[in-house]
Every structure is written in C-alpha cells, then in structure tokens.
C-alpha positions as CSV (number, residue, x, y, z in Angstrom):
1,M,55.3,20.8,-17.4
2,H,52.3,19.2,-19.6
3,R,50.0,20.6,-16.6
4,R,51.1,23.9,-17.3
5,A,50.8,23.5,-21.2
6,R,47.2,22.6,-20.8
7,T,46.4,25.2,-18.7
8,L,48.0,27.9,-20.8
9,A,46.1,26.4,-23.8
10,L,42.8,26.5,-22.2
11,T,43.4,29.7,-20.7
12,V,44.8,31.3,-24.3
13,T,41.6,29.4,-25.8
14,L,39.1,30.9,-23.6
15,S,40.6,34.3,-24.0
16,G,39.9,33.9,-27.6
17,L,36.9,32.8,-27.8
18,A,36.2,35.8,-25.2
19,G,37.2,38.6,-27.7
20,A,35.8,37.4,-30.1
21,L,32.1,37.5,-28.5
22,V,33.1,41.0,-27.1
23,L,34.5,42.1,-30.9
24,A,30.9,40.6,-32.2
25,G,28.8,42.6,-29.7
26,P,26.5,44.5,-32.4
27,A,26.5,41.9,-35.1
28,M,25.6,39.0,-32.3
29,A,22.5,41.7,-32.2
30,S,20.9,40.6,-35.2
31,P,19.3,36.4,-35.3
32,V,15.3,36.8,-36.5
33,S,12.5,35.1,-34.9
34,P,11.0,32.1,-36.5
35,S,8.4,34.4,-37.7
36,G,10.6,36.3,-39.7
37,T,10.4,39.6,-37.7
38,G,12.1,41.0,-35.0
39,T,15.8,41.3,-34.0
40,T,17.7,41.2,-30.5
41,S,19.2,44.0,-29.0
42,P,22.8,44.7,-28.5
43,S,22.7,44.8,-24.8
44,A,21.5,40.9,-25.1
45,S,24.5,40.5,-27.0
46,A,26.8,42.1,-24.5
47,A,24.7,39.9,-21.6
48,V,26.2,36.7,-23.4
49,S,29.5,38.1,-23.8
50,D,29.4,39.4,-19.8
51,A,28.4,36.2,-19.0
52,F,31.0,34.2,-20.3
53,C,33.5,36.4,-19.2
54,A,32.1,36.0,-15.9
55,A,32.1,32.2,-16.3
56,R,35.2,31.5,-17.8
57,L,37.6,33.7,-17.4
58,D,36.4,35.6,-13.8
59,G,36.4,32.7,-11.9
60,A,33.0,33.3,-10.8
61,G,31.5,30.4,-12.2
62,G,32.5,27.0,-13.2
63,R,34.2,25.3,-15.7
64,V,30.9,23.2,-16.3
65,Y,28.5,24.3,-18.8
66,G,25.6,26.2,-17.3
67,T,27.5,27.3,-14.3
68,L,27.4,31.0,-14.0
69,P,27.7,33.6,-11.4
70,G,24.5,35.3,-9.5
71,A,24.9,38.5,-11.7
72,V,24.2,37.4,-15.5
73,D,21.6,39.0,-16.9
74,A,20.1,35.4,-17.6
75,K,16.6,36.9,-19.0
76,A,18.3,39.1,-21.6
77,I,20.5,35.8,-22.9
78,I,16.9,33.6,-22.6
79,D,15.2,36.3,-24.4
80,R,17.9,36.7,-27.1
81,A,17.3,32.7,-27.6
82,L,13.9,32.7,-27.5
83,P,12.7,36.4,-29.5
84,Q,9.0,36.8,-30.1
C-alpha cells in the first residue's frame, strides 16, 4: 500500500513539473546572458521540457539526474544555459 502511494505521489509530482515546463514554454525563453544581451529561443525551452518529459515520464531515461535518452537536444539545452 505505501509503495503504491509513493509511486502515485511521484507520478503526480513529475506530471505537475512537466506540465509547468510545457506551459512556461516561451516565458522560459527569456534568460539574459551575463553580458546583459541576448536571450534563448523558444525552441531551447522546448528542448528543456521535451528532455524532462522524455527522461522522467516516457521511461526512456532514468530516475537519476543526468540520465537522458539519446534523442534529447543536448546542444540546445547547453546553449540555453550558456547564452552567448
């Protein structure tokens, strides 16, 4: 019983986080680079939400941080984190 409750809580939490990432979409595409110029593209934000969903909901990745499926657009995620 407790195991099923923990699994349900995990599923609800991950689904909520995934939904927040997907809905935030363009709003997430606004970090400013350290130089104060430039922002990331909405496609980079989509790459972040797609990677999260693939890794945490599709079962293609793992439950451990850093385990992502091969189809993830890692370059877009890195470019978003380190804008020019």
